N, C-alpha and C positions, 0 to 999 in steps of 0.2 A: 505493499499499499504507499501511496506516495505522501511525502510529507504536505501538511498545509501551509501555504504561505497566504497571508492575508494583506491586501492593499488598500491603504486609506482612499487612494484614486488609482486610475490607470495609469500605466506606464507605457513608453514606447512600445509599437506593436513588436519590434522584433526582440525586445527586452521581455514582454510579455510571452512570446513564442518560446524563447530560452527558458524563462523560468518554468514554463509548462512542460517541458521536456523531462524535468526531475520532480516537480511538484504539483500538487493540486492548488491552483491559483483561484482565489476568492478575491472580490472587489466589495468595497464597503457598499450598500445602498443607502445608508443614512448617516449621520455624524453626530447625532446625540450621544451622551456618554452611555446612558443604558443600553442603547444598541450596539456600541462599540465593544462594550465590556462582555456582552453576550458573543458577539461574534467573534472574539479574538480568545475565547475560552478554550478552543480545541486545537489553535494554531500553532505551529512549530515556529514560524518565522512572521514578521511584518515589515512591511516598507512603507515609510510614513511620508507624507506629503502636506500634513498640517498638524497643528501643536497637539499632543496628546497629553492628557493628565497621568499622574502616577497611579491612580485608580483604574484607569483602563490597561497600562502594563502590567499591574498586579493582577489584574484578572485573567492575564494569560498564563495559566497555570502549566501549561506546555510549553511555553517559549524557550526557544533557544538562542535566539539572535533577533536583535532590532536595528532595522537599517532606515537611514536616512536618505531620501531620494534627493539630494543635492549637499549642500556644505553646512550651513547654519543648524549647530544643533541646539538651537533654544526651542526648536519643535519637539524635542525629547528629553523626557525627566531622565537625564544622564546618571544622576545620583541613585535613583529608584533601581535602574538597570544594572548598576554596579552592585547595589546591594543584594540583588536577585541572583547576581553572577551571570550577567547576560552581557553578551559583547554588543558594543553599539558601533555599527557599521556607517560610514560616511563616503563620500565621494569627492575630495579635494580637488582633483583634477580636472573634474568633469565641465565644469562651465566657467573657468577663468578667462579664456579666450572670449567667449561671448559676451560676459559681464563687462571686460574692459573694452571692447568695442562698443558697447552700450553707452558706457561712460564717455568715450571718445566722442561718439555721435551727439551725445547730451551738450558735450562743451561746444560742438559746432553750432547745435540748433541754438543755444543760448546766444552766443556769441554774433550770432546772424539773424535772430529775432525769428525763427523759424514758426513759432507757435503765435506770437501776435500778427505776423505777417500773414500767416496762412487763416487766421480769423479776420482779418481785415479784409482780403479779397473775398472771402465768403460773405461779407456782410456789407459788400459792395462800397468797401471805404478806402478806394485805391490811394486816394491822397495822404492815409496814415505813412507810407512809404517814407517820406519827407522827414518823419519824427522815429525813424527806427534806423539809426545810424548804428551799424554793429563794429565789432573789433576783429581782426583776425589773431588766430592763435599763435601764428608763427611769432618765436622770441619773446613770449610772455612767460609768466612764472607759474607753475602748477604746485599746489600742495597736496601731499598725499598724506593721509592720516590712516597708518594701516598698510605696513609692506609687505603683507604676505604674497600669494601667488597672483591675485587680480592686481593688486597695487603695485608690484613689481611689472606686471605686464603693461599696466597704463605709463608706468615710468618709462619703459622702453620705447612705447608707441609716442609719446608726448617728446622725449628726446630726440628721437630717430626722425620721425615725420614733419616736427612742426620746431626744431631746435630750440625746445623750451628748458628753462632752468627748472629743475626738479626738486623741491623742497620735501623732505619727509620726517614724519614723527612717528614713532610706534613705541609704546611703553613696554613691548614685549620682547623688542630687539636690541641688541648692541649697535653704537654707531658703526663698527666694522661690518656687521651684518645688513644694515639699512645701505652702506656704499655697494657692498656686493651686489646687492638687488638693485642698483642703479640709483639710488637717492641721494642727496645731500643731508645727512643728520642734522636737524636742528631742534629748538625746544618747540614745545607747543604754541607757546607765545609767538616765537619768529613765525611759525608755519602760517599761524592765524594773521599776524601782521603783513605780511610780505606776499602771501598766495594772491593771484588775480582769479584764478580758479582754484577750489578747494573740494577735494572729494574724498569721500569717506569709505573705509573698508576695515570696519572693526568689528569684531562679535558683539552680540548683545549680551551684557551681564549687568552686576549692579554697578561695576565702576566704570562702564561707559555710558550709561543711561544719561542722554541729556549731556553728552561731552559737548555739542553744540547748543548752548543754551544762551541765555540773554548775555551774561559774561563774555563768552567766546565771540556772540555775534558782535558785541561792543568792540571788541579787540581785533576784528577782521579789518583790513584794507578796506576803505571806502570803495564802493563799485564793484565788490568781488563778486564771483558767480559761486553758488554753492550746489555740489552735485551730491546726491545719496541713494546708493544702488546697493546698500549693505542691509542695514535694519533700522526701522522707522524708529526705534527708540532712542537712538543716537541723536536726535534732534528734537528739542522743545517746539512743537509746533505752533503755539501761540507768540512764542520769541522769535522766530523765523517770520512768522507773518508780519509783525510789528517791524521787524528789521527793514523788511522789504516796502512796506508802507514810510518808513522813514527815509528811504533811499540810502541806507548803508549797505545793505545787498542789493546788487543790481537785478538778479534773477536767480533761479533754483531750477533745477530737474530733479524730480524726485519720483523714484521707481518705489519706494517704501515709504509707509506713513505708520504713524503711531497706532491709528485706528485703520484696519483695512477690512472691506472697502470703507472709505471716510463717509462720516456722516454729511448732511447737507450743510451742518452749521460749521464745517471746518472752514477756519478763516483765509486758509490758503488756495480755495476753491474760488475766490473772486478776484484774485491777482492775477493781472494779464501776463507777466513775464514769468511765469510759474508753469512749467511743463511736466504734466504727470504721464506715468506709464503703470499699467496695473501688476506690481511686482512680477514684470516679465523679462527681466534684464537677460534672465537665462533660459528663455523660452525659445531657443532656436532648434532647427531639426537636429544639428548636431551636437548639441549640449544635452537635448533630451534624451538622444541615442546613448551617449556617454553616460549620463546620470542613470539611466534604465539600466544598461548592461552592467556598468559597475557595481551597482548596489545588487542587481540579480546575482551576478557570478558569486561576490561574497557572500550572499545569503546561502547560495547552495554550498560553497565552501564549508561553512559552518556545519550545515546539516550534512555533509557527508563526514564529519569529524576533522576537517582540514582547517590550517590557520589562514583567518581572513588577511586581506592586503591592508585594509584601510579600517582600521580598529581604533576608535577614540578614546577609549578607557582601558587599553591593553595595560598600562602600567599599574592603575587601580586595581585591576582584576587580579594581576600577579601579585601585588602586595597581600592580597587575599588568600593567595595560594592557587589561583585558578590560571593554569598554563592556557594562553591564547596565541 
């Protein structure tokens, strides 16, 4: 009998096909906690594309592995999984290129007023073009907060394609590591004060929540642009809206928000030079295939009794005497 792998959402068709070769694949039909607790009860593996509570994971009495279809681990209660002896799989290399390209596209769109210009044409306000004088990216200064895989790829594109100065701040990396990844290591104060474009690439946790809040926004260079394709909790929504209204921040491109989808009362929705995308920076054909295949293959490895390649809590499990 094949082991059961439960998916919160469908994944790439080729990944579904691969998973089905060695497992019985079930896809969620609802997303309320009681349903999920019942649905996961007899599953040996789960692939996650939405936030799950500790209660849901704990209801999986037969679980052997929990996989994140993507990178951000805030969707999974990792501590609960570790307590239960469950390896947490993620796909750190799957969407770096896709998100980096999205960030570069966002920078161009902001600098050249793509959003307001599109709306002007659609509303028959052609004359607005004279008030939308943009800027070139070439030779500008970009600040990158978080020099992981995506941040490093953004740095390489900006440096090589646009001859940009690349400032970088990463609280988790040494200055030498930041240099190796293509950035000029600086303090948070410096990256805020000198960047003409600021892009965020940090995980969501207690220490990074609202790292871009009222104080940080006040410290930013006047007229800078903000791009966030990481996690919505990194930016204080109210503070950003006020900074844009005051003219201190010239515009923002936001793929992620504190509340998704946003409520109609979100103050950013009414601001003209804010570009929104629905948490879709990684939704390319290539990234979806890589995320689907990488997560599926690692789940199958664990179910076969083999070591996974991308285990986020390997060290913690080994400290508990569990060899992964």
